C-alpha positions in Angstrom: 78.0 130.6 72.1 81.5 129.4 73.0 80.2 128.1 76.4 77.5 126.0 74.6 80.1 124.6 72.2 82.3 123.7 75.1 79.5 122.0 77.0 78.5 120.1 73.8 82.0 118.7 73.4 82.2 117.7 77.1 78.8 116.0 77.1 79.7 114.1 73.9 82.9 112.9 75.5 81.2 111.9 78.7 78.5 110.0 76.9 80.8 108.2 74.6 83.4 107.3 77.3 84.2 103.6 77.1 82.2 103.1 74.0 83.1 102.9 70.4 81.4 105.4 68.1 78.9 108.0 69.0 76.1 107.2 71.3 74.0 110.3 70.6 73.9 112.7 67.7 75.6 115.9 68.9 73.5 117.9 66.6 70.4 117.0 68.7 72.1 118.5 71.8 72.6 121.9 70.0 68.9 122.6 70.3 69.0 122.5 74.1 69.5 125.6 76.3 72.7 126.1 78.3 70.9 125.2 81.6 69.7 121.9 80.1 73.2 121.1 78.9 74.6 121.9 82.3 72.1 119.6 83.9 73.0 116.8 81.5 76.7 117.3 82.3 76.0 117.3 86.0 74.0 114.1 85.8 76.7 112.4 83.9 79.3 113.5 86.4 77.2 112.2 89.3 77.6 108.8 87.9 81.3 109.0 88.7 80.6 107.3 92.0 79.9 104.0 90.3 83.0 104.0 88.1 86.4 102.6 88.7 89.2 104.8 90.2 90.8 105.1 86.7 87.5 106.3 85.3 87.0 108.7 88.1 90.5 110.2 87.5 89.7 110.6 83.8 86.3 112.3 84.5 87.9 114.8 87.0 89.2 116.8 84.0 85.6 117.9 83.3 84.8 119.2 86.7 84.9 122.9 87.3 85.6 124.2 90.8 84.4 127.6 91.8 
Protein backbone atom coordinates (compact mmCIF):
# COMPACT_ATOMS: atom_id res chain seq x y z
CA UNK A 1 0.00 0.00 0.00
CA UNK A 2 2.94 2.33 0.69
CA UNK A 3 4.07 2.03 -2.95
CA UNK A 4 0.62 3.12 -4.12
CA UNK A 5 0.57 6.10 -1.74
CA UNK A 6 4.00 7.13 -2.97
CA UNK A 7 2.91 6.90 -6.60
CA UNK A 8 -0.23 8.91 -5.85
CA UNK A 9 1.82 11.72 -4.30
CA UNK A 10 4.29 11.75 -7.19
CA UNK A 11 1.52 11.80 -9.81
CA UNK A 12 -0.32 14.57 -8.01
CA UNK A 13 2.89 16.62 -7.88
CA UNK A 14 3.65 15.99 -11.56
CA UNK A 15 0.13 16.89 -12.66
CA UNK A 16 -0.06 20.07 -10.62
CA UNK A 17 3.47 21.28 -11.50
CA UNK A 18 3.34 24.89 -12.67
CA UNK A 19 -0.33 25.25 -11.86
CA UNK A 20 -2.09 26.65 -8.86
CA UNK A 21 -4.45 24.32 -7.07
CA UNK A 22 -5.23 20.72 -7.81
CA UNK A 23 -5.84 19.67 -11.39
CA UNK A 24 -7.27 16.26 -10.51
CA UNK A 25 -8.89 14.87 -7.43
CA UNK A 26 -6.29 12.52 -5.89
CA UNK A 27 -9.08 10.41 -4.46
CA UNK A 28 -9.99 9.34 -8.00
CA UNK A 29 -6.48 8.00 -8.57
CA UNK A 30 -6.77 5.76 -5.50
CA UNK A 31 -9.11 3.45 -7.41
CA UNK A 32 -6.46 2.65 -10.03
CA UNK A 33 -4.14 -0.33 -9.86
CA UNK A 34 -0.38 0.05 -9.33
CA UNK A 35 0.37 -0.74 -13.00
CA UNK A 36 -2.07 1.97 -14.12
CA UNK A 37 -0.48 4.51 -11.76
CA UNK A 38 3.00 3.57 -12.99
CA UNK A 39 1.82 4.06 -16.57
CA UNK A 40 0.39 7.50 -15.74
CA UNK A 41 3.63 8.51 -14.03
CA UNK A 42 5.71 7.27 -16.98
CA UNK A 43 3.53 9.21 -19.40
CA UNK A 44 3.95 12.39 -17.38
CA UNK A 45 7.71 11.89 -17.21
CA UNK A 46 7.91 11.41 -21.01
CA UNK A 47 6.66 14.96 -21.38
CA UNK A 48 9.93 16.14 -19.86
CA UNK A 49 11.33 16.50 -23.38
CA UNK A 50 9.10 19.49 -24.11
CA UNK A 51 9.88 21.34 -20.90
CA UNK A 52 12.52 23.92 -20.09
CA UNK A 53 15.84 22.86 -18.60
CA UNK A 54 14.74 24.10 -15.14
CA UNK A 55 11.60 22.01 -15.37
CA UNK A 56 13.61 18.97 -16.46
CA UNK A 57 15.91 19.31 -13.46
CA UNK A 58 12.90 19.54 -11.13
CA UNK A 59 11.28 16.46 -12.66
CA UNK A 60 14.47 14.38 -12.44
CA UNK A 61 13.77 13.87 -8.74
CA UNK A 62 10.87 11.60 -9.65
CA UNK A 63 12.81 9.25 -11.90
CA UNK A 64 13.91 5.93 -10.50
CA UNK A 65 16.97 4.26 -11.92
CA UNK A 66 17.36 0.51 -11.71
